[in-house]
N, C-alpha and C positions, 0 to 999 in steps of 0.2 A: 449610531449607526456600524451593524456588524462590516468587519473587513470584508472586503470581495478577493476569495482566493482564485488564484490564476493558474492555467496548468502549469506552469514552471516551479509554482510557490507550492502547490500540490506534489511534483513528481520531487521537490528539496526535501521534503518532509519523509516520503518514503525513503529516500536515500539515507536520510538522517537515521530512520528504522535498521537500517540496513548495516550503516556504518556500525551502531552501536552491538549487533550480531557481528562483524567481520572484527570488533574489538576481542569476540570470544572465540573465536576460531583461528586455525594455524592457517599461517602464508599462503599454505598449497592450497585453501579451502576459503579464500575470499571472494565473495560473492562481488562480481563487478557492477557499478555503478550506473548503467544504462538504460534507455528506454525501452528497449530489447532485451533485459534480462528477465530470463524464465524465471518464476516463479514456482508456479504449479504444473503440473502434467510432465508428460514426457521431456525428459532433456533440462528438468527443472535445476536450479541451483539450490535451492531450498529443500530439507527435509520437512515433513510434515509439520512439526511441533515447532520446529522454527518458522515456518508461514506462521503458523499462529502466535507464536510469539512478536514474528513482525506487524503482524495486523494490529494485535493491540495496540502496538507502540503507534504505530499509523493512528489510530482512532483516538488514541490520547494528546497527539501531536496535532492533530486537526480541529479535536474540540479546542485542545488549549492557544490554536492559533487564529480561528473562527470565529470561535462562542458559539457554535454548533456541535451536536452529536452525533456522531455518523456510526451505522451498524456494520460492519465490514465482514459479518461470519453469522448472516441469517439466511433464514430460508429464502428469502430474497434473492440474496447475491447468491446460494445455491444454484437458484433455479434460473439463471441467466443463460441464453444459446452459448453466448461464449461466455468462458467463466472469468469474472473481474479478476480472477488470479492468474492468468495465463501469464503476464508480464508486467513490468512498470508500468508500462503504456497502459494496457488495458483497466490497471486497479487505477490509474491517475484520473480518465475518464468514468471509473465508475465513480469516484469519490466525487470529481465535477458533479457529476450528475447526482448526486445526493443534494450536494450542499445547492444546486437550483433549482430543487423540488421545494425548499422549506428556507428562502430567505429570510 
């Protein structure tokens, strides 16, 4: 059986992707590791290219940890009433939704 991904586990995978990005950023440009960290839109901590990089890292980490592939940058994600990229918490919730649809 595939492992069950919890909210804290998924959030930690996102933080891992943000840590990788932080390793490339100057000290004064570090992305905070918090559920409310804005990833996209007004006041976002990430530039759009960085967001794409983080999403790809998160997709790979989720697949490695869960054994299931998720697509975070598709038409479905773009069409959500609330962007799944708004902040760490919304991205975490979106990933959990995708994982629960295809157990």
